[in-house]
Steps between C-alpha positions, in 0.01 A plus 500: 500500500214437740557567867313340786380733768490418869119486482498246217723266697280536807198399291649148498425454872245239592474418871282197429764344274773589752295330774468187287877502443557525876258212566677281244836599651384385844374167368815436295728593792306265727541216252874567483513495880310169505744361244809610692372377837335188348177590680206298370342551258815618327573510128745248357864604486493491122277433203589378151597850382698640795560506874224687680716693749671710232170532312320636807792737559485634144122525520523699823758732345268571206214552743690751712604692188135500387391626842757780505448618142121472517487685830712775345257515210755390241354330194764226511340392826207360302730290286681368806168433675378292206833315492467432871145374448627262231757357741216460747310288249782245503462461875129560550337445160194288422714185493507519882136385511631157395791497747463233771583763765222736382280439807784636715606790277174624350488829697837606358408381150167684494645821651790492254268444204280791607812719524616386156162579342488842668852582376415391145169689486622820665825522304321431171237762579766753597695429180187554289424824681856622440473411129176697469666810645806474277 
């Protein structure tokens, strides 16, 4: 039975990935606030798959778990961070370039996409580094 030492868990820390998670959390929370207050430009109340309020809430929950676990250096934080990034793609993915409201929302879209790419790259790199040391 293999045990994980305190040092091995701490090796999973990546402040750059955590910062990207925090940035995406801020953007997602702002979009939820815009939705709730109906402040323009706000997202629609629902899309074909689901209502956006509950989706943003679930996305934020995943993001906060990713932040906490990643900040603690827990390996599951990487998985949660990637899951959070995937939820971000539904809201801020490349399809937003074709959205009629893009001229009004482009700063949030670009910042979110940068955060998503940083999360994906850093978590993948960290996972590879952990696999090499195993």
